Every structure is written in structure tokens, then in C-alpha cells.
C-alpha positions as CSV (number, residue, x, y, z in Angstrom):
1,M,164.2,121.5,210.6
2,S,167.3,123.3,209.4
3,N,167.7,127.0,210.2
4,L,170.4,127.9,207.7
5,F,169.1,127.9,204.1
6,R,171.2,130.2,201.9
7,V,174.5,132.0,201.6
8,T,174.3,135.4,199.8
9,P,177.8,136.7,199.2
10,F,178.4,140.4,198.4
11,M,180.0,140.9,195.0
12,H,181.6,144.3,194.7
13,V,181.3,145.5,191.1
14,P,182.5,148.7,189.3
15,D,179.2,149.0,187.3
16,I,175.9,148.0,188.9
17,E,174.0,148.2,185.6
18,A,176.4,145.9,183.9
19,A,176.3,143.5,186.8
20,I,172.5,143.3,186.9
21,H,172.4,142.9,183.1
22,F,175.0,140.0,183.3
23,F,173.1,138.2,186.1
24,T,169.6,138.7,184.6
25,Q,170.2,138.5,180.9
26,I,173.1,136.0,180.7
27,L,172.7,133.8,183.8
28,G,168.9,133.9,184.2
29,F,168.8,135.4,187.7
30,E,165.9,137.7,188.7
31,C,166.6,141.1,190.2
32,R,164.5,140.9,193.4
33,F,165.5,144.2,194.9
34,R,167.3,147.3,193.7
35,L,168.1,150.5,195.5
36,G,170.8,152.9,194.2
37,N,174.1,151.1,193.9
38,Y,172.9,147.9,195.6
39,A,170.9,145.0,194.1
40,Y,169.8,141.5,195.2
41,V,169.6,138.9,192.5
42,Q,168.3,135.4,192.9
43,R,167.8,132.2,190.9
44,E,166.2,129.3,192.8
45,A,168.3,128.9,196.0
46,A,171.3,130.9,194.7
47,A,171.5,134.6,195.4
48,F,174.1,137.4,195.3
49,R,174.1,140.9,196.8
50,L,175.6,143.3,194.2
51,K,177.3,146.4,195.5
52,E,178.8,149.0,193.2
53,N,182.2,150.3,194.3
54,V,182.4,154.1,194.3
55,G,186.0,155.3,193.9
56,D,188.2,153.4,196.4
57,D,185.2,152.1,198.2
58,G,184.7,148.4,198.7
59,A,186.7,145.5,197.4
60,P,188.8,145.6,194.2
61,P,187.2,144.2,191.0
62,G,187.5,140.5,190.2
63,N,190.7,138.9,189.0
64,R,189.5,135.6,187.6
65,R,190.1,133.7,190.8
66,F,187.6,131.2,192.1
67,C,185.3,133.5,194.2
68,Y,181.8,132.3,193.7
69,Y,180.9,128.6,193.4
70,V,177.2,127.6,192.8
71,D,176.4,123.9,193.3
72,V,173.9,122.6,190.8
73,N,172.2,119.3,189.9
74,D,172.7,119.6,186.2
75,V,175.6,121.7,185.0
76,D,175.0,120.8,181.4
77,A,171.5,122.3,181.5
78,I,173.0,125.5,182.8
79,A,175.6,125.5,180.0
80,A,172.9,124.9,177.4
81,E,171.1,127.9,178.7
82,I,174.1,130.2,178.9
83,L,176.2,129.2,175.8
84,P,173.8,130.7,173.2
85,K,174.5,134.1,175.0
86,A,178.3,133.7,174.8
87,T,178.5,136.3,172.1
88,L,177.4,138.9,174.7
89,L,180.6,138.2,176.6
90,N,184.3,138.5,175.8
91,D,186.1,135.6,174.0
92,G,187.2,133.0,176.6
93,D,184.8,134.2,179.3
94,I,183.0,130.8,179.3
95,H,184.9,127.6,179.8
96,G,183.3,124.1,180.1
97,P,181.5,122.2,181.2
98,V,184.5,120.0,182.0
99,D,185.1,117.2,184.4
100,Q,187.7,118.1,186.9
101,I,190.1,115.6,188.6
102,Y,188.6,116.5,192.0
103,G,185.2,115.0,191.1
104,Q,183.3,118.0,189.9
105,R,181.9,118.9,186.5
106,E,182.2,122.6,186.1
107,L,181.1,125.5,183.9
108,M,183.2,128.7,184.5
109,V,181.8,132.1,183.5
110,V,183.7,135.4,183.9
111,A,181.6,138.4,184.7
112,P,182.3,141.7,182.9
113,D,184.2,143.0,186.0
114,G,186.4,139.9,186.1
115,N,184.7,138.0,188.9
116,L,184.6,134.3,188.2
117,L,181.4,132.3,188.8
118,V,181.6,128.6,188.7
119,F,178.6,126.3,188.4
120,G,179.6,122.8,189.6
121,Q,178.0,119.4,189.8
122,D,179.3,116.3,191.6
123,V,180.4,113.9,188.8
124,A,178.8,111.1,190.8
125,L,175.4,112.6,190.1
126,K,173.7,110.9,187.1
127,R,173.5,113.0,183.9
128,D,171.3,112.2,181.0
């Protein structure tokens, strides 16, 4: 039996309320725990620990680089769920799904703070 089962990266954000709203209302995660400027959000086996920066505390806000990659079985299903909520984000904050030359089909979503989340599926996996 495997011992390791999940990686939960810390995402440093400038506004914890906006981050929780983005994850729960746009991406369909559940806020499993919240205490002050910290929150734990989870959807199935994917989870993030959100930590609000205070002043110069923590990491700088996102800059649209690949930071968080979530492997999924059906990226088109994730897109179908998220795309109707695109009007809640800035223009251009959702890209894809698109087949990449490196064998992944990806949906990229920019969080309000600039962090880039990518949902990716191996193109060899069958899609309906």
C-alpha cells in the first residue's frame, strides 16, 4: 500500500476572500478549513493551502507562470464546468482546452492574483 497520497502546495495570495471565492465558486473546490488568513481547499484528490500575504510577508503574487498543475482524467469535463463562469474572470484568464506538443491536453486558468492553474490530461487517454 502506498504511503504518499497527495501534494498540497501553499499558494500565497494577496486576498484570502477572493482566493476562496475563486476556488469554490469558479473551480468547484470545497473549503474544508478556514482560520484567519489561512484556508484549505480540496476537490477530490487535489488540494491547496491558501495563505494570505500580509505586507511583505510570504511569496510575491503570481505572475502567470506555470505554478500549479492538476492532472485530471477528463480536462474537457473540467472546461465544461468552468467556462460558463468565465464572465466572473478577466478576459483572457481562461485558455483551452488545447492539445500541446508535449502530449498533454490542457486548460489554463489564471486566478485573480495572477497565479496560473493548469488542468492537464494525457492525450493518450481516451476522450468521448
